[in-house]
Structures are given as structure tokens and as C-alpha cells.
N, C-alpha and C positions, 0 to 999 in steps of 0.2 A: 762640588757635584759635577758629574760628567754628562756627556750626551752621546747619542748614537746617530748613525746615518739614517736609520729607519726607526720611526717611533714604534713603541710596543703595540702589538695587536690586541684584539678584544679578548683572546684567550690567554694572553700573557699575564701572569701574576707572579708574585714573589712569595717565598716561604712555603711551608708545608701546609697548604690550605686544605682542610678536611673536605672530602667529597660528599655530595648528598648521599644520605644513608637511607636504608629501608625502614629503620626504626621510627616509630611515631615521634614527632617533635613535641616538645613541652612548650606549647604556645601559651602565652599569657592570656587569661580569660577576658571576655568582654567586660565583666564586672571590674576587673583591674583598671581598665581604661575609663570606664564610666565614673569611677571614684576619683579619677584624676582630671576630669574635664573641668574647665573653668566655669564659674557661675554663669557667665554670659552664654557659654555653649549649652549649658543645661536648660536655659530658659528659651532658647531658640526653638521655633516650631517650623515644621515643614510647610511649604507653600501647598495649599490644598489642591491646586491645579497641577503644578509641576510634579508633585509627588506621584501623579497618575500618568505622566508622560510615557514611562516605559511600557505601559499596557497597550499603547497604540500599535506596538509592533506585533501584537498577538494576531495570528492568522485568522482571517474571516471576521475580524472585529470591525464594526462601523463606528468611528469615533465622532461624537458630537461634543468633544471635550473642550478644546482650547480655542481661544479667539485668534487663530492664525490668519494672517492675510492670505488671500488667494494668490498662488504663484503666477496666475495669468496676468496679474496687474504689475508684476515686477518688470522694470525696463531692461534689465540685463538678461539677454537671451542665450548667450554662449560665453565661454571663458576658455581661452587657449593661452598657453605660456611655454616658454622655451627653457629647458633645463640642461645642465651639463651632466653627461653620462659619466659616472665615476670609473667605469671600466675602460672607456675609450677617450675620455676628455673631450668628446664631441658634443655639440648641442643637439638635443632631440626635442621634438614638440610633443606636448601633452595637452589633452583637452578633457575637461570635465564632461561626463555624459549628462544627459538631460536629468536623470535621477540624482546624480551627484551635485549638479548645479542647484536643483530645487532644494536639496538638503542644505547646501551651503548658503542659501538665501533665506532660510526659514528658521523659526525657533526650533531648538533641539534640546536634548536632555542636559540637565544641570551639570552632570559630571563628565560630559563630553560624548562624542559619537561612540556608539558601542564598538564599531569596527576599529576605530582608532585606539580605544582602550584595550581591545584584544591584541592589537599590534604591540602596544606598550607591555602588556603581560608577556608576550613573546620575547620582546627585547630584554626584559629583566631576567628571563630565563637564559637568553643567549649571552648576556654580558655579566650577570650577577648570580647565576645558578639558583634563582628563586622561582618557585613553582606556585601556580594558583592552588587554592585550597589549603594554604598554610597560615591562615589567619590575617592575611593582608589583602589590600585591594588598591586600585589606582583611580585617580581622577585627573582630568585635564583642567588646566587653568590658563589665565591670561598672562603667561610667563611665570617663572618660579617665584618672582617677588610677590605676586598676588597670592600664591599658595603659602609662602612663608608667613605672610601676615595672618592668613586665616588659620594656619596651624598654631601659631603663637597665641592667637585669640582663643583658640579652642582649649589650650592647655594652661594658660597663665592668667592669674588674677592680678589686679593692681596691687603692687607691693610685694608680689612674689619675686624671689631671687632666681636668677638663672646664670649659668656660666656662659660667657662670650669670649671666644679666643681673642687674644690681643697680640698684635694688631688684627683688625677685623674688617671685613667688607663694610665700607662706610654706609652703603645704602640700607643696611639692616638696622642701624642704630635708631633711625626715626621710628621704625616698627616697634621696637621694644620701649622706646621713650613714650610713644603714644599710648601704649598699653599700661604705662605706669610701673614697669618692671624695675627691679633692682638688679642692674647688670654687674656681675662679679667677673673681673678680668681673669681669664685662664692664660697663664704664661705659655708662650710658644718659643721654639727655636727652629733651627733648620730641619729638624726631624719631626716636627709636629707639636701637638700639645705636650707640655712637660708634665707627664703623668705623675712623676714623683712629687712635684710641687702641688698638683691638683689633689693628690692623696693627702698631703699635709694639711691643706686648707680644709678638706672634708673631715679629717679625723680631729681637727681642732675647732670645728664649727660649734658655736654657742648652743648649748642644749635648750635654751629658751627660744630659739629661733628656728623655724622650719628650714630645712636644707633646700638648695636649689632644685627646681623641678625639671630643669632641662639644661642641655648644653648645645650651643650653636657652633658649628665648625664648617669650614670650607677645606676639605682634606686634600684636594689635588690642585696644584697651582694656585694656592691661596691668593686671593685679592685682599691685601696688596703685596704680601711678602714673596709670592712665588713658591712658597714651601709646599712640599708634598709629604704627608705624614707617612712614616714607616709602618710596616706591618706590626712590629713590636709595640709601638706607641698606640696603634689602633686597638690592639688586643687588651692593652692595659687600661685604656679608657673604657672599653666595653665592660671589663671586669669591675671598674669603679661604678659604672652606671647600674650594675646589678647590686653591688654591695651597698650603695647609697641611694638607690631608687630614683634615678632621673632618666629622662628620655633624651636621646641624641638626635638633634636636628641636623641631618647631613645634607648640606647645600652643595651641589656638585656640578656646577656649570662647566667645569674644565676637565671633567673625567676623560673626555675624548680628545683633549688637547694635551695629552701626556706625551713627552718626547725624550724621556730620560734614558740614561745608559742601562740602568737596571730594569727588569720587568716591572710593569705597573703593579703596585700592591693592590690587593683586593679591597673593595669598598666596605664600609661599615655594614651596609645592607647585606652583602655577601657573608661577612663574618658573623653577623647576628644569627644566621641560621644554625651555626654550630655551637651556640651558647647553651648552657644548661636551661636558661629561660629564653625563649625566642619572642621578640617583639618590642625591643627597646629602641628601634631606629625608625625614624620618619625621614624618608629620602626625597630630595627635590632634584629633578632633572630639568634642563632647559634646552630648547632647540635654537636659542638666540645665537649661539656661537657657531652652530654647524649648519643651520638652514637660513635663518634670517632673524635679526634682532627686532625688526619691525613687525614680523608676523605674530609676535606675542603668544607663543605656545610653549607651555611647560607642563610637567606632570609630577604628581606626588605619588609615592608608593609607601604605604604605611598601614598600621592596624585598622581594621574595619571600622571600629567605633570612632577613632580620631578622624579618618577620612570622611565618614558620614557626617560628623559634626561640621567639618569644613564645607561639605556640600550644602548643608542647611544655611551656612553663612552666605554662600554664593547665591542661593535662592533669594535671600533678603537684600542683597547688595547689587549684583550685576547680572543675575539670572543664570548666566552661562558664559563659557568662553565663546569667542567669535566662531560662528558656524562656517563662514567663508574661509577663515584662516585654517580651520580644521580640515575643510574639504581639500584645499590646496596642499596642505601638509600631508594628508593621507594619500593623495594621489602620488606625491613624490616618494613617500616611504614605500608604498606598494610597488612602485616601478623599480625601486632599488632591491627590495628584499633585505634580509638581515646581513647577508654577505656584502651586498652593494653598499649598505649603510656603513659597515666596517671599513670597506675600501675608501669610501668618501671621507670618513673621519680620520683615517690614517693619513690621507693626503693633506688634510687640513693641519694635522699635527706636524707633518713634515714642513708645511708652509711656515708655521709659527716657529719651528725650530730654526729655520733659516733666518727669519726675522730677528729672533733672539740673538743669533750669532753676529748679525750685522750690527745690532745695537751694542752688544758687548764690545765688539772691536772698536767702535767709536768711543765707548766709555774708557777703554784702555788708552786710547790716544789722548783724550782730553781730561779725564778725571783720575787717572792713576796718581796716587799720593794725596789726592784731595777728597777721596771718598772710599768707602769699603762696601763690598757687596758679595753676595753668594749667587752663583748662576742658577736661575730657575730651571726646573725640569718639566714644567707644565705651565699653561696659562699664557698671559699676555703682558706680564709686568716685571719690572726691575724695582727692587726695594733697596735703597742704598743709604748708608750713613755718611753725612757730611762731616769731615774732620775740621770742625770750626773751633775757634778760640772762644773763651767765655763760657756762657751757659750751654752752648751747642744747640740752641733752639733754631730750627730751620724755618719757622713760620714766617717771620717778617721778611727774611731773605727771599723765600719762594713767592709769597703773596705779593710783595711790593717790588723788591729790587729785580728779581728775575723777570717779572711781568714788564717792568720798565725797559728791560733789555730785549723784550719781544719773545720770551719763552714762557710757556705755561706748564706747570707741574703741580703736584699736590703735596703739601707739607704733611709730615707723619702724624701730627696731632689729630688730624681729621679721622684717622683710623683707630683711635684709642677711645674706648667708652668713657674714660675719666677725663679726656681732653687735656691730659698733662702735656708738658713740653716734650718735644722729640727732635732729635738731630736727623731723623730719617726723611726721605723723600720717595714718593712713588712716581714712576714714569711708565708709560705704556709704549710697547714696541709694535703694536698690531697693525698700524695704518701707514705711518710715515715712510716715504721712500728713503733710500740710504743717504742721499745728499741732504735732505732735511734733518735727518737724525744727526748727521755730522755737524751741521750748522747749529742745531738746537743745543747740543752738548758743548760746542765751542762757546756759545753765548753763556751757558751755565757756568762753564769754567771761569770766564771773566768775572762773573758775579761773585763766585766763591773767592777768587783771588782778591777782589776788592774788599771783601768782608774780613779777610784774615789780617 
């Protein structure tokens, strides 16, 4: 895989992507999704108070509804912060208005600030060519992890099968384990999910057993492999989702961290719009990699019924995403606009491209002949295979011997739903300065040589 000096922009896509057409879309019906909700989702009820929150915005209405604390009792009276301007790289000061601060300190709607949700609708049109009124909606969550769990809970019963690309983001495995799901590994390579292998599994699925209800994937800069799925593979997986009736859970925290040589391929969410049946993709976006991981803001875009079921889950668990995080986030996003957002994310992608190149140069110095890898085109990770003798399992070497030498990495078995042995290792290139990268890989080289 190659790289470029300038990461692909928001309008850059590859392949002959169909443009939005004037013909009505064949959007799957609400009944389609209601029939596919989990038993738990079907039994959840809306909070009788929170369900009425949106009515408080009605002009002229005097609300006696909620037990909200009076803002006059809040000790925080102002909030200012400094932000880097993406157009000039200079620091600028922002301050929440009195109304913005009051909103940020108060209970607010379960699915997020209305203004932030509208901004997200606009972003999905800007980046993914999706328009309101096409059978989908958005909801804000406490990071995409929060939303992934609620989507899985809304769609999967204990014992249900789902496809999980393998290797896979390790943080999602406890989600599916806790729900009692049967995880079926979907084989991947450098081009994405191996659609041919997936088709074979589906066409030979036992007739006595229900087929998988969903497929989970990280299609750009996959954690851990760094893989970005090609347009062809995405279209093939979408076709399989229609033929075999499953929902695609598109987890996409690295969409804006794409720095490949080729134009960025379109998202599943974009491609879904041109399908004979529209609505088989639930998309998860995160601001953790582009604004702040600690601010814990993510958003889901998906079918109305599914997102509504997720909102009812939120009502019962954590009421809402953080109001203050939303207020700060919205202030930043409004100050940028969509073009400023694109400029900011382009610069971040360039930053990580340079980090990747530094890391790979150190890998060439220290690990050439001892490991094999493919250069990632997005994200923050290198996934490499250790050329070890014997069974080739990296776990004891990485967990014990590497740690004893003062270097911490993650063995490949952690990223496999089956937990089987793996010769692979995941390392992150996002934070360390060049001199620490060099020293870490020098230490790892010594560990590998001792084990051979």
C-alpha cells in the first residue's frame, strides 16, 4: 500500500459512486426493523418524563414538567477556552454564552442537543451524501462505544449469531460477550472483509439454525490491522447483507484519519443509499480522534426504529450524553463550519501519516527479516506478524518477555473472537516521539532474537 503527501479530502472517493437521484428511494419499512428488534428492546418503555422533554421547546409554553435544578444555584458562572483555528493554526478564544452555559449545565434531551443533531445531519450530507427524510435519524451518545453497545442490545438476543470481522477491535468483544451472542469470525485481508469467504459461510449455513443478524466492521484504518476496505469489497458485503438479511454495524472512528495514496473509498452509509433496498447500515462516528477522547461524544446514524430503541435504552441507563461536553463540542463545530471541520481533519490525517512513516522507518531498521507487515493507509496502528520458530504464538513473548525488557505491545490473540493463537502483534504509532519509537522497536528486536 502507498501513501500521499496530502490526505484525501472529504469529497474524495474512489470508484463510480452513484450520485443522489431524484427517484424515490426504496427505504425498508419501520415494520421491517420492529420485527428485528431484540426481546429486550421490545420490552423497554419510554421514560414518562423524558419523553415529554422535546415539548419544552414549544413557543409560549410554560413548563411545569421536570425536576430540573435552578441554574441560579450552579457554582459555574462562565466558561472560556482556547481553540486552535484550523485555517491559521493560531489559538483563538471561545466563550459559552449565558444560554449555552445554562444548557450545558442542565438536563437536556436523551438523544442530544437539537442543534448538535442538526449539525450532524448536515455533516452526513457533507461527507456521506445522505439527506434527512430518507428513513434514518441521528442520536448523540457518550462516545461511539456507548452507542455500539445500545445498538447491539437493540438488535441481538442471547444466542443470536453475528459476524465479527477478525481480527477485530478488542473493545467490542466484551459488548457481544455480555449480550450472550455467538460471534462468527469473518475473515479479512488487506482489502477488507473477504466477501467470497463470507458468501461461502452463508450459503452453507445450517438450515436448522438462524443466520447471523448483523455484521460488525471497522472499514477504515481498522483497529488492529490498519486495513481499509476497498469499494469492491464494500459493495459485495452490502449485496450479501441484502441476500441473507443482516444489518451492517459500521464503526468508523478513523474515517477522518485516512491518508492513503488512493482516494478514500465511500462509506457503507453512503453506498447504502444506492442499494435496491435502503437501510441496512447503522453507522457509528466518534469525535474522540479528532476533538478529544475525554470529551466522550459520538453519534449514530441509522434507521429510525433502531435509533429510537437505542434512545429508550439511554433513558433507562444514563439518561443522556453529557450536556457540558455537547455544549463545548457544538461551540467548536459551529466556529469551524463544515469546511473548517474538513480542514482540521485533513491536518490530523497528515499528522498521523507522518507518525506512521516515522514508525515504519524504525520498523525497517529493527524488524526487517524478523516480522512482516502491510503499511496502513488510515488510523493509528501497525499489525505485524513475528517470524518465530515453533507454533509462532506471540502471546507469551509479548506479555512476558517484551514487558520484562520494558516495552509494552498487544499480542494478536486479544483481537480474535475465538482467542486462538496468533503470531501477530499490534503497536500504536499515535503518541510516541521518534526517539522512543526507535528505542521501543530496538528492545522488541532483542526480544525476538532471543526467542528464535
